[in-house]
PDB file of N, CA, C and O in Angstrom:
ATOM      1  N   UNK A   1    -155.125 126.327 -22.384  1.00  0.00           N
ATOM      2  CA  UNK A   1    -155.175 125.102 -21.771  1.00  0.00           C
ATOM      3  C   UNK A   1    -156.314 124.900 -20.944  1.00  0.00           C
ATOM      4  O   UNK A   1    -156.813 125.946 -20.528  1.00  0.00           O
ATOM      5  N   UNK A   2    -156.871 123.822 -20.586  1.00  0.00           N
ATOM      6  CA  UNK A   2    -158.087 123.894 -19.958  1.00  0.00           C
ATOM      7  C   UNK A   2    -157.682 122.805 -18.676  1.00  0.00           C
ATOM      8  O   UNK A   2    -156.892 121.876 -18.841  1.00  0.00           O
ATOM      9  N   UNK A   3    -158.346 123.087 -17.425  1.00  0.00           N
ATOM     10  CA  UNK A   3    -158.437 122.286 -16.466  1.00  0.00           C
ATOM     11  C   UNK A   3    -159.474 121.735 -15.997  1.00  0.00           C
ATOM     12  O   UNK A   3    -160.574 122.248 -16.202  1.00  0.00           O
ATOM     13  N   UNK A   4    -159.334 120.518 -15.234  1.00  0.00           N
ATOM     14  CA  UNK A   4    -160.634 120.026 -14.650  1.00  0.00           C
ATOM     15  C   UNK A   4    -160.310 119.192 -13.447  1.00  0.00           C
ATOM     16  O   UNK A   4    -159.262 118.579 -13.247  1.00  0.00           O
ATOM     17  N   UNK A   5    -161.396 119.263 -12.655  1.00  0.00           N
ATOM     18  CA  UNK A   5    -161.223 118.656 -11.179  1.00  0.00           C
ATOM     19  C   UNK A   5    -162.207 117.831 -11.066  1.00  0.00           C
ATOM     20  O   UNK A   5    -163.359 118.208 -11.281  1.00  0.00           O
ATOM     21  N   UNK A   6    -161.847 116.288 -10.632  1.00  0.00           N
ATOM     22  CA  UNK A   6    -162.874 115.273 -10.172  1.00  0.00           C
ATOM     23  C   UNK A   6    -162.385 114.758  -8.815  1.00  0.00           C
ATOM     24  O   UNK A   6    -161.253 114.426  -8.460  1.00  0.00           O
ATOM     25  N   UNK A   7    -163.670 114.785  -8.086  1.00  0.00           N
ATOM     26  CA  UNK A   7    -163.704 114.274  -6.864  1.00  0.00           C
ATOM     27  C   UNK A   7    -163.387 112.713  -6.736  1.00  0.00           C
ATOM     28  O   UNK A   7    -164.049 111.835  -7.291  1.00  0.00           O
ATOM     29  N   UNK A   8    -162.365 112.519  -5.987  1.00  0.00           N
ATOM     30  CA  UNK A   8    -161.797 110.849  -5.964  1.00  0.00           C
ATOM     31  C   UNK A   8    -162.191 110.438  -4.741  1.00  0.00           C
ATOM     32  O   UNK A   8    -162.420 111.288  -3.881  1.00  0.00           O
ATOM     33  N   UNK A   9    -162.332 109.089  -4.469  1.00  0.00           N
ATOM     34  CA  UNK A   9    -162.629 108.417  -3.550  1.00  0.00           C
ATOM     35  C   UNK A   9    -161.910 108.849  -2.305  1.00  0.00           C
ATOM     36  O   UNK A   9    -160.728 109.177  -2.415  1.00  0.00           O
ATOM     37  N   UNK A  10    -162.583 108.889  -0.962  1.00  0.00           N
ATOM     38  CA  UNK A  10    -161.333 109.159   0.139  1.00  0.00           C
ATOM     39  C   UNK A  10    -161.332 107.842   0.872  1.00  0.00           C
ATOM     40  O   UNK A  10    -160.320 107.156   0.725  1.00  0.00           O
ATOM     41  N   UNK A  11    -162.355 107.347   1.685  1.00  0.00           N
ATOM     42  CA  UNK A  11    -162.065 106.138   2.138  1.00  0.00           C
ATOM     43  C   UNK A  11    -162.518 104.928   1.614  1.00  0.00           C
ATOM     44  O   UNK A  11    -163.376 104.980   0.733  1.00  0.00           O
ATOM     45  N   UNK A  12    -162.102 103.854   1.992  1.00  0.00           N
ATOM     46  CA  UNK A  12    -162.555 102.550   1.467  1.00  0.00           C
ATOM     47  C   UNK A  12    -162.647 101.280   2.801  1.00  0.00           C
ATOM     48  O   UNK A  12    -161.767 100.996   3.613  1.00  0.00           O
ATOM     49  N   UNK A  13    -163.828 100.774   2.679  1.00  0.00           N
ATOM     50  CA  UNK A  13    -164.179  99.849   3.743  1.00  0.00           C
ATOM     51  C   UNK A  13    -163.917  98.474   2.873  1.00  0.00           C
ATOM     52  O   UNK A  13    -164.165  98.207   1.697  1.00  0.00           O
ATOM     53  N   UNK A  14    -163.350  97.760   3.872  1.00  0.00           N
ATOM     54  CA  UNK A  14    -162.813  96.193   3.400  1.00  0.00           C
ATOM     55  C   UNK A  14    -163.184  95.062   4.609  1.00  0.00           C
ATOM     56  O   UNK A  14    -162.787  95.289   5.752  1.00  0.00           O
ATOM     57  N   UNK A  15    -163.798  94.094   4.375  1.00  0.00           N
ATOM     58  CA  UNK A  15    -163.927  93.122   5.186  1.00  0.00           C
ATOM     59  C   UNK A  15    -162.634  92.787   6.156  1.00  0.00           C
ATOM     60  O   UNK A  15    -161.533  93.174   5.765  1.00  0.00           O
ATOM     61  N   UNK A  16    -162.719  92.173   7.241  1.00  0.00           N
ATOM     62  CA  UNK A  16    -161.635  91.693   8.124  1.00  0.00           C
ATOM     63  C   UNK A  16    -161.186  90.456   7.036  1.00  0.00           C
ATOM     64  O   UNK A  16    -161.887  89.788   6.276  1.00  0.00           O
ATOM     65  N   UNK A  17    -159.780  90.438   7.278  1.00  0.00           N
ATOM     66  CA  UNK A  17    -159.084  89.427   6.333  1.00  0.00           C
ATOM     67  C   UNK A  17    -159.056  89.768   5.022  1.00  0.00           C
ATOM     68  O   UNK A  17    -158.468  88.938   4.330  1.00  0.00           O
ATOM     69  N   UNK A  18    -159.564  90.863   4.347  1.00  0.00           N
ATOM     70  CA  UNK A  18    -159.684  91.050   2.812  1.00  0.00           C
ATOM     71  C   UNK A  18    -158.045  91.602   2.634  1.00  0.00           C
ATOM     72  O   UNK A  18    -157.633  92.739   2.869  1.00  0.00           O
ATOM     73  N   UNK A  19    -157.384  90.602   2.220  1.00  0.00           N
ATOM     74  CA  UNK A  19    -155.981  90.954   1.660  1.00  0.00           C
ATOM     75  C   UNK A  19    -155.827  91.846   0.502  1.00  0.00           C
ATOM     76  O   UNK A  19    -154.712  92.283   0.220  1.00  0.00           O
ATOM     77  N   UNK A  20    -157.071  92.205  -0.326  1.00  0.00           N
ATOM     78  CA  UNK A  20    -157.033  92.777  -1.629  1.00  0.00           C
ATOM     79  C   UNK A  20    -157.276  94.314  -1.198  1.00  0.00           C
ATOM     80  O   UNK A  20    -156.992  95.209  -1.995  1.00  0.00           O
ATOM     81  N   UNK A  21    -157.714  94.555  -0.144  1.00  0.00           N
ATOM     82  CA  UNK A  21    -157.909  96.090   0.116  1.00  0.00           C
ATOM     83  C   UNK A  21    -157.219  97.169  -0.497  1.00  0.00           C
ATOM     84  O   UNK A  21    -157.776  98.113  -1.058  1.00  0.00           O
ATOM     85  N   UNK A  22    -156.054  97.018  -0.384  1.00  0.00           N
ATOM     86  CA  UNK A  22    -155.165  98.148  -0.818  1.00  0.00           C
ATOM     87  C   UNK A  22    -155.354  97.839  -2.537  1.00  0.00           C
ATOM     88  O   UNK A  22    -155.667  98.772  -3.277  1.00  0.00           O
ATOM     89  N   UNK A  23    -155.172  96.693  -2.983  1.00  0.00           N
ATOM     90  CA  UNK A  23    -155.469  96.665  -4.569  1.00  0.00           C
ATOM     91  C   UNK A  23    -156.638  97.379  -4.967  1.00  0.00           C
ATOM     92  O   UNK A  23    -156.622  98.274  -5.813  1.00  0.00           O
ATOM     93  N   UNK A  24    -157.946  96.870  -4.181  1.00  0.00           N
ATOM     94  CA  UNK A  24    -159.214  97.521  -4.700  1.00  0.00           C
ATOM     95  C   UNK A  24    -159.262  99.058  -4.447  1.00  0.00           C
ATOM     96  O   UNK A  24    -159.986  99.701  -5.207  1.00  0.00           O
ATOM     97  N   UNK A  25    -158.527  99.780  -3.396  1.00  0.00           N
ATOM     98  CA  UNK A  25    -158.364 101.177  -3.520  1.00  0.00           C
ATOM     99  C   UNK A  25    -157.630 101.589  -4.670  1.00  0.00           C
ATOM    100  O   UNK A  25    -158.133 102.445  -5.397  1.00  0.00           O
ATOM    101  N   UNK A  26    -156.394 101.052  -4.970  1.00  0.00           N
ATOM    102  CA  UNK A  26    -155.837 101.761  -5.878  1.00  0.00           C
ATOM    103  C   UNK A  26    -156.353 101.489  -7.474  1.00  0.00           C
ATOM    104  O   UNK A  26    -156.055 102.211  -8.426  1.00  0.00           O
ATOM    105  N   UNK A  27    -157.201 100.270  -7.533  1.00  0.00           N
ATOM    106  CA  UNK A  27    -158.112 100.294  -8.618  1.00  0.00           C
ATOM    107  C   UNK A  27    -159.111 101.146  -8.879  1.00  0.00           C
ATOM    108  O   UNK A  27    -159.440 101.395 -10.039  1.00  0.00           O
ATOM    109  N   UNK A  28    -159.739 101.718  -7.767  1.00  0.00           N
ATOM    110  CA  UNK A  28    -160.637 102.723  -7.903  1.00  0.00           C
ATOM    111  C   UNK A  28    -159.932 103.999  -8.532  1.00  0.00           C
ATOM    112  O   UNK A  28    -160.529 104.603  -9.423  1.00  0.00           O
ATOM    113  N   UNK A  29    -158.841 104.380  -8.158  1.00  0.00           N
ATOM    114  CA  UNK A  29    -158.081 105.586  -8.802  1.00  0.00           C
ATOM    115  C   UNK A  29    -157.565 105.207 -10.125  1.00  0.00           C
ATOM    116  O   UNK A  29    -157.577 105.983 -11.081  1.00  0.00           O
ATOM    117  N   UNK A  30    -157.141 104.082 -10.168  1.00  0.00           N
ATOM    118  CA  UNK A  30    -156.890 103.806 -11.751  1.00  0.00           C
ATOM    119  C   UNK A  30    -157.971 103.749 -12.538  1.00  0.00           C
ATOM    120  O   UNK A  30    -157.766 103.997 -13.726  1.00  0.00           O
ATOM    121  N   UNK A  31    -158.942 103.521 -12.247  1.00  0.00           N
ATOM    122  CA  UNK A  31    -160.145 103.582 -13.058  1.00  0.00           C
ATOM    123  C   UNK A  31    -160.599 105.063 -13.276  1.00  0.00           C
ATOM    124  O   UNK A  31    -160.978 105.334 -14.416  1.00  0.00           O
ATOM    125  N   UNK A  32    -160.612 105.924 -12.466  1.00  0.00           N
ATOM    126  CA  UNK A  32    -160.861 107.274 -12.819  1.00  0.00           C
ATOM    127  C   UNK A  32    -159.699 108.017 -13.690  1.00  0.00           C
ATOM    128  O   UNK A  32    -160.042 108.911 -14.464  1.00  0.00           O
ATOM    129  N   UNK A  33    -158.130 107.601 -13.550  1.00  0.00           N
ATOM    130  CA  UNK A  33    -157.434 108.079 -14.211  1.00  0.00           C
ATOM    131  C   UNK A  33    -157.351 107.761 -15.676  1.00  0.00           C
ATOM    132  O   UNK A  33    -157.001 108.565 -16.540  1.00  0.00           O
ATOM    133  N   UNK A  34    -157.721 106.466 -15.881  1.00  0.00           N
ATOM    134  CA  UNK A  34    -157.894 105.945 -17.322  1.00  0.00           C
ATOM    135  C   UNK A  34    -158.915 106.480 -18.002  1.00  0.00           C
ATOM    136  O   UNK A  34    -158.756 106.907 -19.145  1.00  0.00           O
ATOM    137  N   UNK A  35    -160.347 106.524 -17.225  1.00  0.00           N
ATOM    138  CA  UNK A  35    -161.389 107.300 -17.871  1.00  0.00           C
ATOM    139  C   UNK A  35    -160.986 108.511 -18.578  1.00  0.00           C
ATOM    140  O   UNK A  35    -161.129 108.661 -19.791  1.00  0.00           O
ATOM    141  N   UNK A  36    -160.358 109.572 -17.594  1.00  0.00           N
ATOM    142  CA  UNK A  36    -160.047 110.759 -17.915  1.00  0.00           C
ATOM    143  C   UNK A  36    -159.022 110.764 -19.044  1.00  0.00           C
ATOM    144  O   UNK A  36    -159.146 111.525 -20.004  1.00  0.00           O
ATOM    145  N   UNK A  37    -157.800 109.732 -18.895  1.00  0.00           N
ATOM    146  CA  UNK A  37    -157.071 109.975 -20.097  1.00  0.00           C
ATOM    147  C   UNK A  37    -157.815 109.194 -21.286  1.00  0.00           C
ATOM    148  O   UNK A  37    -157.362 109.509 -22.386  1.00  0.00           O
ATOM    149  N   UNK A  38    -158.659 108.423 -21.317  1.00  0.00           N
ATOM    150  CA  UNK A  38    -159.370 108.045 -22.608  1.00  0.00           C
ATOM    151  C   UNK A  38    -160.236 109.384 -23.204  1.00  0.00           C
ATOM    152  O   UNK A  38    -160.604 109.332 -24.378  1.00  0.00           O
ATOM    153  N   UNK A  39    -160.507 110.395 -22.513  1.00  0.00           N
ATOM    154  CA  UNK A  39    -161.374 111.649 -22.623  1.00  0.00           C
ATOM    155  C   UNK A  39    -160.114 112.784 -23.230  1.00  0.00           C
ATOM    156  O   UNK A  39    -160.359 113.959 -23.505  1.00  0.00           O
ATOM    157  N   UNK A  40    -158.720 112.119 -23.361  1.00  0.00           N
ATOM    158  CA  UNK A  40    -157.824 113.336 -23.386  1.00  0.00           C
ATOM    159  C   UNK A  40    -157.404 114.207 -22.472  1.00  0.00           C
ATOM    160  O   UNK A  40    -156.889 115.308 -22.670  1.00  0.00           O
ATOM    161  N   UNK A  41    -157.692 113.563 -21.251  1.00  0.00           N
ATOM    162  CA  UNK A  41    -157.129 114.559 -20.096  1.00  0.00           C
ATOM    163  C   UNK A  41    -155.909 114.055 -19.305  1.00  0.00           C
ATOM    164  O   UNK A  41    -155.804 112.854 -19.057  1.00  0.00           O
ATOM    165  N   UNK A  42    -155.024 114.908 -18.921  1.00  0.00           N
ATOM    166  CA  UNK A  42    -153.520 114.293 -18.496  1.00  0.00           C
ATOM    167  C   UNK A  42    -153.676 114.705 -17.012  1.00  0.00           C
ATOM    168  O   UNK A  42    -154.028 115.787 -16.543  1.00  0.00           O
ATOM    169  N   UNK A  43    -153.357 113.678 -16.466  1.00  0.00           N
ATOM    170  CA  UNK A  43    -153.374 114.020 -14.618  1.00  0.00           C
ATOM    171  C   UNK A  43    -152.426 115.084 -14.154  1.00  0.00           C
ATOM    172  O   UNK A  43    -151.349 115.139 -14.748  1.00  0.00           O
ATOM    173  N   UNK A  44    -152.599 115.731 -13.420  1.00  0.00           N
ATOM    174  CA  UNK A  44    -151.554 116.897 -12.847  1.00  0.00           C
ATOM    175  C   UNK A  44    -151.322 116.569 -11.465  1.00  0.00           C
ATOM    176  O   UNK A  44    -150.161 116.343 -11.122  1.00  0.00           O
ATOM    177  N   UNK A  45    -152.172 116.514 -10.692  1.00  0.00           N
ATOM    178  CA  UNK A  45    -152.082 116.200  -9.413  1.00  0.00           C
ATOM    179  C   UNK A  45    -153.412 115.949  -8.517  1.00  0.00           C
ATOM    180  O   UNK A  45    -154.544 116.125  -8.966  1.00  0.00           O
ATOM    181  N   UNK A  46    -153.140 115.524  -7.223  1.00  0.00           N
ATOM    182  CA  UNK A  46    -154.124 115.308  -6.186  1.00  0.00           C
ATOM    183  C   UNK A  46    -154.013 116.079  -5.115  1.00  0.00           C
ATOM    184  O   UNK A  46    -152.908 116.262  -4.604  1.00  0.00           O
ATOM    185  N   UNK A  47    -154.997 116.573  -4.682  1.00  0.00           N
ATOM    186  CA  UNK A  47    -155.317 117.657  -3.579  1.00  0.00           C
ATOM    187  C   UNK A  47    -155.879 117.032  -2.600  1.00  0.00           C
ATOM    188  O   UNK A  47    -156.587 116.087  -2.949  1.00  0.00           O
ATOM    189  N   UNK A  48    -155.791 117.277  -1.259  1.00  0.00           N
ATOM    190  CA  UNK A  48    -156.936 117.150  -0.227  1.00  0.00           C
ATOM    191  C   UNK A  48    -157.384 118.331   0.179  1.00  0.00           C
ATOM    192  O   UNK A  48    -156.752 119.263   0.675  1.00  0.00           O
ATOM    193  N   UNK A  49    -158.513 118.235  -0.060  1.00  0.00           N
ATOM    194  CA  UNK A  49    -159.323 119.801   0.211  1.00  0.00           C
ATOM    195  C   UNK A  49    -160.354 119.711   1.560  1.00  0.00           C
ATOM    196  O   UNK A  49    -161.316 118.945   1.509  1.00  0.00           O
ATOM    197  N   UNK A  50    -160.130 120.442   2.633  1.00  0.00           N
ATOM    198  CA  UNK A  50    -161.224 120.208   3.884  1.00  0.00           C
ATOM    199  C   UNK A  50    -162.289 121.336   3.373  1.00  0.00           C
ATOM    200  O   UNK A  50    -162.069 122.377   2.754  1.00  0.00           O
ATOM    201  N   UNK A  51    -163.545 120.767   3.851  1.00  0.00           N
ATOM    202  CA  UNK A  51    -164.891 121.312   3.538  1.00  0.00           C
ATOM    203  C   UNK A  51    -165.518 121.201   5.122  1.00  0.00           C
ATOM    204  O   UNK A  51    -165.778 120.176   5.753  1.00  0.00           O
ATOM    205  N   UNK A  52    -165.670 122.657   5.545  1.00  0.00           N
ATOM    206  CA  UNK A  52    -166.143 122.723   6.777  1.00  0.00           C
ATOM    207  C   UNK A  52    -167.790 122.967   6.333  1.00  0.00           C
ATOM    208  O   UNK A  52    -168.117 123.662   5.371  1.00  0.00           O
ATOM    209  N   UNK A  53    -168.688 122.300   7.170  1.00  0.00           N
ATOM    210  CA  UNK A  53    -169.887 122.528   7.341  1.00  0.00           C
ATOM    211  C   UNK A  53    -170.566 122.762   8.796  1.00  0.00           C
ATOM    212  O   UNK A  53    -170.670 121.991   9.750  1.00  0.00           O
ATOM    213  N   UNK A  54    -170.963 124.022   8.632  1.00  0.00           N
ATOM    214  CA  UNK A  54    -171.637 124.837   9.924  1.00  0.00           C
ATOM    215  C   UNK A  54    -173.176 124.269  10.011  1.00  0.00           C
ATOM    216  O   UNK A  54    -173.998 124.016   9.131  1.00  0.00           O
ATOM    217  N   UNK A  55    -173.211 124.190  11.238  1.00  0.00           N
ATOM    218  CA  UNK A  55    -174.740 123.362  11.679  1.00  0.00           C
ATOM    219  C   UNK A  55    -175.501 124.272  11.419  1.00  0.00           C
ATOM    220  O   UNK A  55    -175.047 125.404  11.249  1.00  0.00           O
ATOM    221  N   UNK A  56    -176.855 124.010  11.323  1.00  0.00           N
ATOM    222  CA  UNK A  56    -177.870 124.994  11.045  1.00  0.00           C
ATOM    223  C   UNK A  56    -178.350 125.866  12.145  1.00  0.00           C
ATOM    224  O   UNK A  56    -177.675 125.852  13.175  1.00  0.00           O
ATOM    225  N   UNK A  57    -179.377 126.605  12.100  1.00  0.00           N
ATOM    226  CA  UNK A  57    -179.937 127.209  13.253  1.00  0.00           C
ATOM    227  C   UNK A  57    -180.016 126.620  14.482  1.00  0.00           C
ATOM    228  O   UNK A  57    -179.392 126.963  15.486  1.00  0.00           O
ATOM    229  N   UNK A  58    -180.968 125.531  14.359  1.00  0.00           N
ATOM    230  CA  UNK A  58    -181.558 124.929  15.593  1.00  0.00           C
ATOM    231  C   UNK A  58    -180.619 124.125  16.049  1.00  0.00           C
ATOM    232  O   UNK A  58    -180.604 124.057  17.278  1.00  0.00           O
ATOM    233  N   UNK A  59    -179.701 123.390  15.410  1.00  0.00           N
ATOM    234  CA  UNK A  59    -178.771 122.556  15.758  1.00  0.00           C
ATOM    235  C   UNK A  59    -177.351 123.681  16.226  1.00  0.00           C
ATOM    236  O   UNK A  59    -176.416 123.333  16.947  1.00  0.00           O
ATOM    237  N   UNK A  60    -177.481 124.741  15.741  1.00  0.00           N
ATOM    238  CA  UNK A  60    -176.193 125.590  16.718  1.00  0.00           C
ATOM    239  C   UNK A  60    -176.729 126.002  17.766  1.00  0.00           C
ATOM    240  O   UNK A  60    -175.995 126.212  18.732  1.00  0.00           O
ATOM    241  N   UNK A  61    -177.996 126.209  17.863  1.00  0.00           N
ATOM    242  CA  UNK A  61    -178.546 126.734  19.364  1.00  0.00           C
ATOM    243  C   UNK A  61    -178.644 125.306  20.441  1.00  0.00           C
ATOM    244  O   UNK A  61    -178.963 125.338  21.629  1.00  0.00           O
ATOM    245  N   UNK A  62    -178.308 124.210  19.715  1.00  0.00           N
ATOM    246  CA  UNK A  62    -178.405 123.090  20.750  1.00  0.00           C
ATOM    247  C   UNK A  62    -176.929 122.966  21.237  1.00  0.00           C
ATOM    248  O   UNK A  62    -176.605 122.368  22.263  1.00  0.00           O
ATOM    249  N   UNK A  63    -176.027 123.630  20.346  1.00  0.00           N
ATOM    250  CA  UNK A  63    -174.598 123.326  20.636  1.00  0.00           C
ATOM    251  C   UNK A  63    -173.689 122.754  19.724  1.00  0.00           C
ATOM    252  O   UNK A  63    -172.470 122.812  19.887  1.00  0.00           O
ATOM    253  N   UNK A  64    -174.268 122.172  18.718  1.00  0.00           N
ATOM    254  CA  UNK A  64    -173.545 121.331  17.827  1.00  0.00           C
ATOM    255  C   UNK A  64    -172.528 122.197  16.948  1.00  0.00           C
ATOM    256  O   UNK A  64    -172.849 123.267  16.429  1.00  0.00           O
ATOM    257  N   UNK A  65    -171.213 121.586  16.839  1.00  0.00           N
ATOM    258  CA  UNK A  65    -169.942 122.331  16.388  1.00  0.00           C
ATOM    259  C   UNK A  65    -170.134 122.293  14.952  1.00  0.00           C
ATOM    260  O   UNK A  65    -171.126 121.779  14.434  1.00  0.00           O
ATOM    261  N   UNK A  66    -169.107 122.882  14.251  1.00  0.00           N
ATOM    262  CA  UNK A  66    -169.053 122.815  12.746  1.00  0.00           C
ATOM    263  C   UNK A  66    -168.001 121.543  12.721  1.00  0.00           C
ATOM    264  O   UNK A  66    -167.189 121.312  13.616  1.00  0.00           O
ATOM    265  N   UNK A  67    -168.176 120.766  11.523  1.00  0.00           N
ATOM    266  CA  UNK A  67    -167.611 119.548  11.514  1.00  0.00           C
ATOM    267  C   UNK A  67    -166.788 119.747   9.964  1.00  0.00           C
ATOM    268  O   UNK A  67    -167.322 120.404   9.070  1.00  0.00           O
ATOM    269  N   UNK A  68    -165.496 119.123   9.792  1.00  0.00           N
ATOM    270  CA  UNK A  68    -164.809 119.144   8.844  1.00  0.00           C
ATOM    271  C   UNK A  68    -164.612 117.873   8.200  1.00  0.00           C
ATOM    272  O   UNK A  68    -164.361 116.862   8.856  1.00  0.00           O
ATOM    273  N   UNK A  69    -164.720 117.876   6.883  1.00  0.00           N
ATOM    274  CA  UNK A  69    -164.762 116.534   6.090  1.00  0.00           C
ATOM    275  C   UNK A  69    -163.666 116.844   5.184  1.00  0.00           C
ATOM    276  O   UNK A  69    -163.485 117.995   4.787  1.00  0.00           O
ATOM    277  N   UNK A  70    -162.818 115.722   4.787  1.00  0.00           N
ATOM    278  CA  UNK A  70    -161.779 115.984   3.613  1.00  0.00           C
ATOM    279  C   UNK A  70    -162.023 115.056   2.474  1.00  0.00           C
ATOM    280  O   UNK A  70    -162.333 113.896   2.746  1.00  0.00           O
ATOM    281  N   UNK A  71    -161.923 115.413   1.282  1.00  0.00           N
ATOM    282  CA  UNK A  71    -161.822 114.930  -0.028  1.00  0.00           C
ATOM    283  C   UNK A  71    -160.853 115.114  -0.794  1.00  0.00           C
ATOM    284  O   UNK A  71    -160.210 116.163  -0.779  1.00  0.00           O
ATOM    285  N   UNK A  72    -160.539 113.902  -1.760  1.00  0.00           N
ATOM    286  CA  UNK A  72    -159.621 114.069  -2.577  1.00  0.00           C
ATOM    287  C   UNK A  72    -159.843 114.574  -3.876  1.00  0.00           C
ATOM    288  O   UNK A  72    -160.792 114.073  -4.479  1.00  0.00           O
ATOM    289  N   UNK A  73    -159.091 115.578  -4.530  1.00  0.00           N
ATOM    290  CA  UNK A  73    -159.524 116.114  -5.899  1.00  0.00           C
ATOM    291  C   UNK A  73    -158.391 115.729  -6.657  1.00  0.00           C
ATOM    292  O   UNK A  73    -157.224 115.816  -6.275  1.00  0.00           O
ATOM    293  N   UNK A  74    -158.875 115.202  -7.987  1.00  0.00           N
ATOM    294  CA  UNK A  74    -157.848 114.969  -8.955  1.00  0.00           C
ATOM    295  C   UNK A  74    -157.890 116.124  -9.861  1.00  0.00           C
ATOM    296  O   UNK A  74    -158.952 116.638 -10.213  1.00  0.00           O
ATOM    297  N   UNK A  75    -156.719 116.536 -10.242  1.00  0.00           N
ATOM    298  CA  UNK A  75    -156.745 117.822 -11.160  1.00  0.00           C
ATOM    299  C   UNK A  75    -155.928 117.140 -12.523  1.00  0.00           C
ATOM    300  O   UNK A  75    -154.822 116.601 -12.549  1.00  0.00           O
ATOM    301  N   UNK A  76    -156.989 117.397 -13.731  1.00  0.00           N
ATOM    302  CA  UNK A  76    -156.224 117.132 -14.746  1.00  0.00           C
ATOM    303  C   UNK A  76    -156.009 118.596 -15.964  1.00  0.00           C
ATOM    304  O   UNK A  76    -156.445 119.718 -15.706  1.00  0.00           O
ATOM    305  N   UNK A  77    -155.480 118.348 -16.880  1.00  0.00           N
ATOM    306  CA  UNK A  77    -155.462 119.304 -17.563  1.00  0.00           C
ATOM    307  C   UNK A  77    -155.588 118.620 -19.487  1.00  0.00           C
ATOM    308  O   UNK A  77    -155.434 117.415 -19.686  1.00  0.00           O
ATOM    309  N   UNK A  78    -155.798 119.346 -20.370  1.00  0.00           N
ATOM    310  CA  UNK A  78    -155.633 119.437 -21.703  1.00  0.00           C
ATOM    311  C   UNK A  78    -155.437 120.475 -22.439  1.00  0.00           C
ATOM    312  O   UNK A  78    -155.308 120.353 -23.657  1.00  0.00           O
TER     313      UNK A  78
END
């Protein structure tokens, strides 16, 4: 069995009053899932992964702290 991971959208920006915001977010995921299914991949799960970025030497000396960003990882198998 083979496994594959794909980074998925994390956040969506919509204009004020946009009532289709949730649908646009769902469609972005659906598009990824359909593309992978068309290539023979079966969706397994979604995981939120934290990635910590440490400041560089100069930024660290200036007191900048590490920052953590989260992204969504879609897992497929075939």
